[in-house]
C-alpha positions in Angstrom: 79.1 -31.4 8.2 75.9 -32.5 10.1 72.9 -30.3 9.2 70.9 -28.4 11.6 67.2 -29.1 12.2 66.5 -25.6 10.4 68.7 -26.6 7.4 66.9 -29.9 7.1 63.5 -28.3 7.5 64.5 -25.6 4.7 65.4 -28.4 2.5 62.1 -30.4 3.0 60.2 -27.1 2.4 62.1 -26.1 -0.8 61.4 -29.7 -2.1 57.8 -29.4 -1.2 57.5 -25.9 -2.8 59.1 -27.1 -6.0 56.7 -30.1 -6.3 53.7 -27.8 -5.6 54.8 -25.2 -8.3 55.4 -28.1 -10.8 52.0 -29.5 -10.1 50.5 -26.0 -10.6 52.3 -25.7 -14.0 51.3 -29.1 -15.1 47.6 -28.3 -13.9 47.4 -25.1 -15.8 48.3 -26.9 -19.0 45.1 -28.7 -19.0 41.9 -27.2 -20.5 39.0 -26.8 -18.0 36.8 -24.4 -16.0 37.3 -23.4 -12.5 34.6 -24.7 -9.9 33.6 -21.7 -7.8 31.9 -22.6 -4.5 31.4 -18.8 -3.1 32.1 -15.3 -3.8 34.0 -13.0 -1.6 32.7 -9.5 -1.5 34.2 -6.4 0.2 32.4 -5.1 3.4 32.9 -2.0 5.3 31.9 -2.0 8.9 31.3 1.2 10.8 30.8 -0.5 14.1 34.1 -2.4 14.0 35.8 0.4 12.0 37.4 -1.9 9.4 37.1 -3.3 5.8 36.7 -7.0 5.5 35.7 -9.7 2.9 32.6 -11.6 3.4 32.2 -14.9 1.6 28.7 -15.8 0.4 27.5 -19.1 -1.2 24.1 -19.1 -3.1 22.1 -22.1 -3.8 22.3 -23.8 -7.1 19.6 -22.3 -9.2 19.3 -19.3 -7.2 19.3 -17.0 -10.2 16.9 -19.0 -12.2 14.1 -18.5 -9.6 12.2 -16.3 -7.5 12.4 -18.4 -4.3 13.5 -17.3 -0.9 16.1 -19.1 1.3 17.3 -19.6 5.0 20.7 -18.2 5.8 23.4 -20.0 7.7 26.0 -17.7 9.3 29.2 -19.6 9.9 31.4 -18.1 12.6 34.3 -20.5 11.8 36.2 -18.2 9.4 36.9 -18.8 5.5 39.2 -21.7 5.8 36.5 -23.9 7.3 33.7 -22.6 5.5 33.9 -25.5 2.8 32.5 -28.0 5.4 29.3 -25.8 5.3 29.1 -25.4 1.7 29.7 -29.1 1.0 27.5 -30.5 3.7 24.5 -28.2 2.7 24.7 -29.2 -0.9 24.9 -32.7 0.1 21.8 -32.7 2.3 19.8 -30.4 0.2 20.3 -32.5 -2.9 19.1 -35.5 -0.9 16.2 -33.3 0.3 17.1 -33.8 3.9 17.0 -30.2 4.5 16.1 -27.0 2.4 19.1 -25.4 0.2 20.2 -22.4 1.9 22.5 -19.2 1.5 25.7 -19.6 3.5 27.6 -16.5 4.9 31.1 -17.0 6.0 31.5 -14.4 8.8 35.1 -13.2 8.6 37.5 -13.3 11.6 36.3 -10.5 14.0 38.7 -8.2 15.8 36.7 -8.5 19.0 36.7 -12.0 18.9 34.1 -14.4 20.3 34.6 -14.3 24.1 32.6 -11.9 25.9 33.8 -9.2 28.6 33.5 -10.5 32.2 30.5 -9.0 33.7 32.7 -7.1 36.3 34.4 -5.1 33.5 31.6 -4.1 31.3 30.8 -0.5 30.4 27.6 1.1 28.8 28.8 0.5 25.2 29.1 -3.1 23.9 32.8 -4.4 23.6 34.4 -7.4 22.7 32.0 -10.1 21.6 28.8 -8.0 22.4 30.2 -5.6 19.7 30.3 -8.7 17.4 26.9 -9.4 18.0 26.1 -5.7 17.3 27.9 -6.1 14.1 25.8 -9.1 13.0 22.6 -7.5 13.9 22.9 -4.0 12.8 25.3 -4.5 9.8 25.9 -7.8 8.1 22.2 -9.4 8.6 20.6 -6.3 7.1 23.0 -6.2 4.3 22.2 -9.9 3.3 18.7 -9.5 3.7 18.7 -6.4 1.6 20.7 -7.8 -1.3 19.4 -11.6 -1.4 16.3 -13.2 -1.2 16.0 -14.6 2.3 13.2 -15.7 4.6 13.0 -15.4 8.3 14.9 -18.8 9.1 18.5 -17.9 10.3 21.1 -20.4 11.7 24.0 -19.3 13.7 27.0 -21.9 13.8 30.1 -21.6 15.9 32.7 -24.0 17.0 35.0 -23.8 20.0 35.0 -20.2 21.3 32.4 -19.6 18.4 30.4 -22.2 20.2 30.4 -20.3 23.3 29.5 -17.1 21.1 26.6 -18.9 19.7 25.1 -20.0 23.0 25.6 -16.7 24.5 23.7 -15.1 21.7 20.8 -17.6 22.2 20.5 -16.9 25.7 20.8 -13.0 25.4 19.6 -12.0 21.8 17.3 -15.4 20.8 15.3 -13.1 18.3 18.5 -12.7 16.2 18.4 -16.5 15.0 15.9 -19.2 14.7 18.6 -22.2 15.1 21.9 -22.3 16.9 24.7 -24.9 16.4 27.2 -24.8 19.1 30.1 -27.3 18.5 32.4 -28.0 21.5 31.4 -24.8 23.2 34.4 -23.3 25.0 32.9 -22.7 28.5 36.3 -23.3 30.1 37.8 -20.1 28.9 39.2 -17.6 31.5 39.3 -20.2 34.1 35.8 -21.6 33.4 34.4 -17.9 33.9 31.2 -18.6 31.8 30.5 -21.9 33.3 30.8 -20.4 36.8 28.3 -17.5 35.7 26.1 -19.5 33.5 22.9 -18.4 35.4 23.9 -14.8 34.8 24.8 -15.7 31.2 21.5 -17.4 30.5 19.5 -14.3 30.8 16.4 -15.3 28.9 14.5 -18.7 29.5 11.8 -18.0 26.9 13.2 -19.4 23.8 10.0 -20.3 21.9 10.4 -21.6 18.6 14.2 -21.9 18.8 16.6 -24.9 18.1 19.9 -25.6 19.7 22.3 -28.4 18.9 25.5 -28.7 20.8 28.1 -31.3 20.6 31.5 -32.5 21.9 34.1 -35.0 20.9 34.5 -38.1 23.0 38.3 -37.7 22.4 38.7 -34.2 23.4 40.9 -33.0 26.2 39.9 -33.9 29.8 39.1 -30.2 30.8 36.8 -29.9 27.7 35.0 -32.9 28.5 34.5 -32.1 32.2 33.4 -28.7 31.4 30.9 -29.8 28.8 29.3 -32.5 31.3 28.7 -29.6 33.8 27.2 -27.6 30.9 25.0 -30.7 29.7 24.0 -31.4 33.4 23.0 -27.6 34.0 21.0 -27.5 30.7 19.0 -30.6 31.8 18.2 -29.0 35.1 16.5 -25.9 33.4 13.1 -25.3 31.8 13.6 -23.5 28.6 10.2 -22.5 27.3 9.8 -23.6 23.7 13.4 -24.6 23.1 14.0 -27.6 21.0 17.5 -28.9 21.9 19.8 -31.9 21.9 23.3 -32.6 23.3 25.4 -35.1 21.2 28.6 -37.0 22.2 30.4 -38.1 18.9 33.7 -39.7 18.0 36.7 -37.6 17.4 38.8 -34.7 19.1 38.3 -31.0 19.1 39.2 -30.2 15.6 37.2 -32.9 13.9 34.1 -31.6 15.4 33.8 -29.0 12.7 32.5 -31.2 10.0 30.2 -33.3 12.5 28.6 -30.4 14.1 27.3 -29.0 10.9 26.1 -32.2 9.3 24.3 -33.5 12.4 23.2 -30.1 13.5 21.3 -29.6 10.3 19.7 -33.0 10.4 18.4 -32.2 13.9 17.1 -29.0 13.0 15.2 -30.1 10.0 14.0 -33.4 11.3 10.7 -34.3 9.5 11.6 -32.0 6.6 12.1 -34.8 4.1 9.1 -36.8 2.7 10.3 -40.3 2.8 11.5 -42.0 -0.3 9.0 -45.1 0.1 6.1 -43.0 -0.1 7.4 -41.5 -3.4 8.3 -44.8 -4.8 5.0 -46.3 -3.9 3.2 -43.2 -5.5 1.1 -43.0 -2.2 -0.2 -39.5 -3.4 -2.7 -39.4 -0.3 0.0 -40.0 2.3 2.4 -37.7 0.3 0.0 -35.0 0.4 -1.0 -35.3 4.1 2.7 -35.3 5.2 3.5 -32.3 2.9 0.5 -30.3 4.4 1.7 -31.0 7.9 5.2 -30.0 7.1 4.1 -26.9 5.3 2.0 -25.7 8.2 5.1 -26.2 10.6 7.5 -24.2 8.3 5.3 -21.7 6.8 5.7 -19.3 9.7 9.5 -18.9 8.7 8.5 -18.2 5.0 9.1 -21.6 3.5 6.9 -22.4 0.4 5.6 -25.7 0.0 7.6 -26.0 -3.4 10.9 -25.8 -1.1 9.8 -28.9 0.9 8.6 -30.7 -2.1 10.6 -29.4 -5.2 9.1 -30.3 -8.6 12.5 -31.8 -9.6 12.4 -34.3 -6.7 8.9 -35.7 -7.7 10.0 -35.7 -11.5 13.1 -37.9 -10.6 10.9 -40.3 -8.6 8.5 -40.5 -11.3 11.1 -41.4 -13.9 12.4 -44.0 -11.5 8.9 -45.7 -11.6 9.0 -45.5 -15.4 12.3 -47.2 -15.4 10.9 -49.9 -13.2 7.9 -50.1 -15.8 5.5 -49.1 -13.0 3.6 -46.8 -15.3 0.4 -46.5 -13.5 2.3 -45.3 -10.3 4.4 -42.9 -12.6 1.1 -41.5 -14.0 -0.1 -40.9 -10.3 3.1 -39.3 -9.3 3.3 -37.0 -12.3 -0.3 -36.1 -11.9 0.4 -34.9 -8.5 3.4 -33.0 -9.7 1.0 -31.3 -12.0 -1.4 -30.4 -9.3 1.4 -28.8 -7.3 3.1 -27.1 -10.2 0.1 -26.3 -12.7 2.1 -23.9 -14.8 5.4 -26.1 -15.0 5.7 -27.1 -18.7 8.3 -29.9 -17.5 5.8 -31.4 -15.3 3.3 -31.7 -18.0 6.0 -33.2 -20.4 6.9 -35.9 -17.9 3.1 -36.7 -17.2 2.8 -37.0 -21.1 5.6 -39.4 -21.3 4.3 -41.6 -18.4 1.0 -42.0 -20.4 2.9 -42.6 -23.6 4.9 -45.4 -22.0 1.7 -46.7 -20.6 0.2 -46.9 -23.9 -2.5 -44.1 -23.7 -1.4 -42.2 -26.9 -4.4 -39.8 -27.0 -3.9 -38.6 -23.4 -0.1 -38.3 -24.0 -0.6 -36.2 -27.0 -3.0 -33.8 -24.8 -0.2 -33.3 -22.2 2.5 -32.8 -24.7 0.3 -29.9 -26.4 -0.2 -28.5 -23.0 3.5 -28.3 -22.2 4.2 -26.7 -25.5 1.6 -24.0 -25.0 3.2 -23.1 -21.6 6.6 -23.4 -22.6 8.2 -20.0 -23.4 11.4 -21.3 -24.8 13.3 -18.4 -23.5 16.1 -20.5 -21.7 18.5 -23.3 -22.6 16.5 -25.5 -20.3 13.2 -24.6 -21.8 14.4 -25.1 -25.2 15.5 -28.6 -24.6 12.1 -29.5 -23.0 10.4 -27.7 -25.8 12.3 -29.6 -28.5 11.6 -32.9 -26.4 7.8 -32.4 -26.6 7.7 -31.5 -30.2 9.7 -34.7 -31.0 7.6 -36.9 -28.8 4.5 -35.6 -30.6 6.1 -36.4 -34.0 6.9 -39.9 -32.6 3.3 -40.2 -31.7 2.3 -39.4 -35.3 1.1 -35.8 -34.8 2.4 -33.3 -37.6 3.1 -30.0 -36.6 
C-alpha cells in the first residue's frame, strides 16, 4: 500500500529523533564541561502581569573586576540571542568595541507594534506598554543588580526594528544607540509609514545613534517601503543624530546576524586604537588618540581602561618581544605601566622586556616591584608571582 505524505513525514521524523537521541547518548558519555553563554533568571512584571525569564550575558572577567559596562537590550527573543553574544565577544576581543552586558528581552505579550493613533486611550497599551515595561521595570532591575554605565543600546529586527525606531523618536532618552534591522514599516497596510511625521514626534536627538538596514533580496514590498523610509529620513534634520542606512546582501531572516555586527561597528567607530600604532610603539600617537577617544566616551561612563585594556597593550608588547624588537617592547610596556601603575602584571612584563634586551639591573628592579605589588590572592596572581620569582632566580637573585 502506498504511504500517505503524513506517514512518510512521521517515518522521517522518527528516524531523525532516533538519530538525535543516539547522538545525545554518545555525547553524554564523553567527559567535559558545559559552555554557558548566559544565565536565565526569573522576572516578575507588575505592568505586564506575568512571570517571564530574562537571559543575561555578562562579559568575561566581570566577576574579577569593578568595571562598569554598556548594556545591549536585544528584542529578538531568546532563540536569536546567540548572534548578539557571539558578535559582541568577537568584536570585544579584537578591541573594535567595548565588551558589554547583553539582555535578551523575552517575547512580550503586547508585541512590538503600537496601537494606531485613532485607537489610543489614556493608558499605555500594546507596544507602548512594552516600552513602559523596559523603562520602569527591566532597565531599573538591570542597573540595580549589575555594574552598568549610561550607554544603552536597543536592538530589534523586523517588527522589533519598527519598535526600535518608534522608541528612538518618542523616548530618545531611554537609550543612547538604536539598531533597527529591516524595520517593518509596512505593517497594518503601511500605517506607520503613512503616519511617520506623527510618529517621529521628537527631532532633537542629540548624542543618539541609529543604524538601520535592509536586505537586497527581501520581499518587494519590504524594499519599496524601506526606500520610502530612507528617502524620508534623508529629507529630515535630526539635531545631534548620528545615523546610517545600509543595504546588504541577504533576505529578511539573514539580516539578524548582519544587523548586530555592522551596527556595533558603526556605533563604536573610532573606538579601536589601530594595531599599526601599537606595533610601531608610537606611544605619543597612541596617547593622543586615546585621550581624544576618552574625551568622546567619558560622558557615558567609559573609563580609559575600557578603551585601552591593559591586556591589549601587554599582548602587543609580547608580539614585539617575539619579533626581537626589544626597544619598542620596552616603550610599550613602559606606557602600560604608566596607565596601570598598580598592575603587578604590567611590571612583570616590563621586567621581561628589559631582561630580553640585556638590561639585567633594570629587569631585576621591575621584577621586585611586581612581587611587592602582587597579593597572590588569586590563581592568576599566583601564576604571575611565581613567574616573577623564577625570573629573578634566573637572573642570579637569591630570595
